[in-house]
C-alpha positions as CSV (number, residue, x, y, z in Angstrom):
1,M,-51.9,-32.0,134.2
2,G,-48.4,-33.3,134.0
3,Q,-47.5,-30.7,131.4
4,F,-49.0,-27.9,133.5
5,F,-47.0,-28.7,136.6
6,G,-43.8,-29.7,134.7
7,G,-43.9,-26.4,132.8
8,F,-44.7,-24.5,136.0
9,Y,-41.5,-25.9,137.7
10,C,-39.3,-25.9,134.6
11,W,-40.2,-22.6,132.9
12,L,-37.8,-20.4,135.0
13,F,-36.1,-22.9,137.3
14,E,-35.0,-25.9,135.3
15,D,-31.4,-24.5,135.1
16,F,-31.4,-23.8,138.8
17,F,-32.2,-27.3,140.0
18,G,-30.7,-29.1,137.1
19,L,-31.7,-30.7,133.8
20,D,-31.0,-34.2,135.1
21,L,-33.3,-33.8,138.1
22,A,-35.9,-32.2,135.8
23,N,-35.7,-35.2,133.4
24,Y,-36.0,-37.6,136.4
25,L,-39.1,-35.7,137.7
26,W,-40.6,-35.7,134.2
27,G,-40.2,-39.5,134.3
28,Q,-37.8,-39.6,131.3
29,A,-34.5,-40.3,132.9
30,T,-34.9,-43.9,134.1
31,E,-36.9,-47.0,133.3
32,Q,-37.7,-47.6,136.9
33,Q,-39.4,-44.2,137.4
34,Q,-41.6,-43.3,134.5
35,T,-44.3,-41.3,136.2
36,N,-44.4,-37.5,136.1
37,M,-43.5,-36.6,139.7
38,F,-44.2,-32.9,139.1
39,V,-48.0,-33.7,139.4
40,A,-47.7,-35.1,142.9
41,I,-45.3,-32.5,144.1
42,G,-47.2,-29.6,142.5
43,L,-50.6,-30.8,143.9
44,T,-49.0,-31.1,147.3
45,M,-47.5,-27.5,147.1
46,F,-50.9,-26.2,145.9
47,G,-52.7,-28.0,148.8
48,I,-50.3,-26.7,151.5
49,S,-50.5,-23.2,150.1
50,L,-54.3,-23.3,150.0
51,A,-54.5,-24.7,153.6
52,I,-52.2,-22.1,155.1
53,M,-54.0,-19.3,153.3
54,L,-57.4,-20.6,154.6
55,I,-56.0,-20.9,158.1
56,Y,-54.8,-17.2,157.9
57,Y,-58.0,-15.8,156.5
58,Y,-60.7,-18.0,158.0
59,A,-59.4,-20.1,161.0
60,I,-57.3,-17.5,162.8
61,N,-58.8,-14.4,161.2
62,H,-57.6,-12.1,164.0
63,P,-57.6,-8.3,163.7
64,K,-54.0,-8.1,165.1
65,L,-52.8,-10.2,162.2
66,C,-54.6,-8.1,159.6
67,S,-51.5,-6.5,158.4
68,L,-48.8,-6.9,155.9
69,W,-46.6,-8.5,158.6
70,G,-49.3,-11.0,159.6
71,W,-49.7,-11.9,155.9
72,L,-45.9,-12.2,155.4
73,L,-45.7,-14.4,158.5
74,F,-48.1,-16.9,157.0
75,L,-46.4,-16.6,153.6
76,G,-43.1,-17.4,155.2
77,I,-44.6,-20.4,157.0
78,N,-45.9,-21.6,153.6
79,M,-42.5,-21.1,152.0
80,I,-40.7,-23.0,154.8
81,I,-43.1,-26.0,154.7
82,N,-43.0,-26.2,150.9
83,F,-39.2,-25.9,150.9
84,F,-38.9,-28.9,153.2
85,V,-41.5,-30.9,151.2
86,G,-39.9,-30.4,147.9
87,W,-36.4,-30.9,149.2
88,Q,-37.1,-34.1,151.2
89,W,-39.3,-35.6,148.4
90,V,-36.5,-35.6,145.9
91,L,-33.8,-36.3,148.5
92,S,-35.6,-39.4,149.6
93,H,-35.5,-40.7,146.0
94,L,-31.8,-39.9,145.8
95,Y,-31.0,-41.7,149.1
96,E,-33.2,-44.7,148.2
97,G,-31.1,-45.2,145.0
98,K,-33.9,-44.6,142.6
99,M,-32.0,-42.0,140.5
100,V,-30.1,-44.5,138.4
101,Y,-30.2,-45.8,134.9
102,E,-29.1,-49.0,133.2
103,D,-26.6,-48.6,130.3
104,A,-26.2,-50.9,127.2
105,Q,-23.9,-53.2,129.2
106,H,-26.6,-53.6,131.9
107,Q,-24.6,-51.6,134.4
108,I,-26.4,-49.5,137.0
109,I,-25.1,-45.9,136.7
110,P,-26.3,-43.1,139.1
111,L,-27.7,-40.0,137.5
112,P,-25.5,-36.9,138.0
113,I,-27.8,-35.6,140.7
114,D,-26.6,-34.6,144.2
115,E,-27.9,-33.1,147.4
116,W,-27.4,-29.6,146.1
117,N,-29.8,-30.3,143.2
118,C,-32.4,-31.5,145.8
119,I,-31.9,-28.3,147.9
120,A,-32.3,-26.2,144.8
121,F,-35.5,-28.0,144.0
122,G,-36.7,-27.3,147.5
123,V,-35.9,-23.6,147.0
124,T,-37.8,-23.7,143.7
125,N,-40.8,-25.3,145.4
126,A,-40.7,-22.5,148.1
127,L,-40.5,-19.7,145.5
128,L,-43.3,-21.1,143.4
129,S,-45.4,-21.4,146.6
130,I,-45.2,-17.6,146.9
131,I,-47.0,-17.2,143.6
132,V,-49.6,-19.8,144.5
133,F,-50.2,-18.4,148.0
134,T,-50.6,-14.9,146.5
135,A,-53.0,-16.1,143.8
136,F,-55.1,-18.0,146.4
137,T,-55.0,-14.9,148.6
138,Y,-56.7,-12.7,145.9
139,M,-59.1,-15.5,145.0
140,F,-60.4,-16.3,148.5
141,K,-59.7,-13.5,150.9
142,W,-62.9,-11.5,150.2
143,K,-65.1,-13.5,152.5
144,S,-62.9,-13.1,155.6
145,T,-64.4,-11.0,158.3
146,N,-61.2,-9.4,159.8
147,C,-58.3,-10.0,157.4
148,W,-60.0,-9.3,154.0
149,V,-57.9,-6.1,153.5
150,A,-54.5,-7.8,154.0
151,P,-52.0,-7.5,152.5
152,E,-52.6,-4.5,150.2
153,N,-54.8,-2.1,152.3
154,T,-53.0,-2.4,155.6
155,F,-50.9,0.7,154.9
156,R,-54.0,3.0,155.1
157,K,-54.7,2.5,158.8
């Protein structure tokens, strides 16, 4: 599962949020942090995207929101939440001093990761949530009573 989520994040965006942050999230950059954080972040992003999609199609399910604009509104909410989750997740590790390594002389050296790398990771999380939200839309929308035509058939009204 770690390979799936790590590949999902790093395939197009590794250069965007930085190789050092990618190695840290893979669990390869420090001895203190050796778990693959892509799994937890990816599962959280999938869960948020699924929850917001289910809220749109099944909890709210209102005819006035059965439009491209209604669907885009919920896609935007999904992106904003996932941006903040991804950004704050890695930023908390940066501020807690976890992104460090010990050299041969046993000196603690911080990894070359800064706040901008964390923001870029948040943007990556938001962009990938678009793909996941859209995939969940086409997998689960068919049972909705009012919004099952959104987003593609809303132009035919």
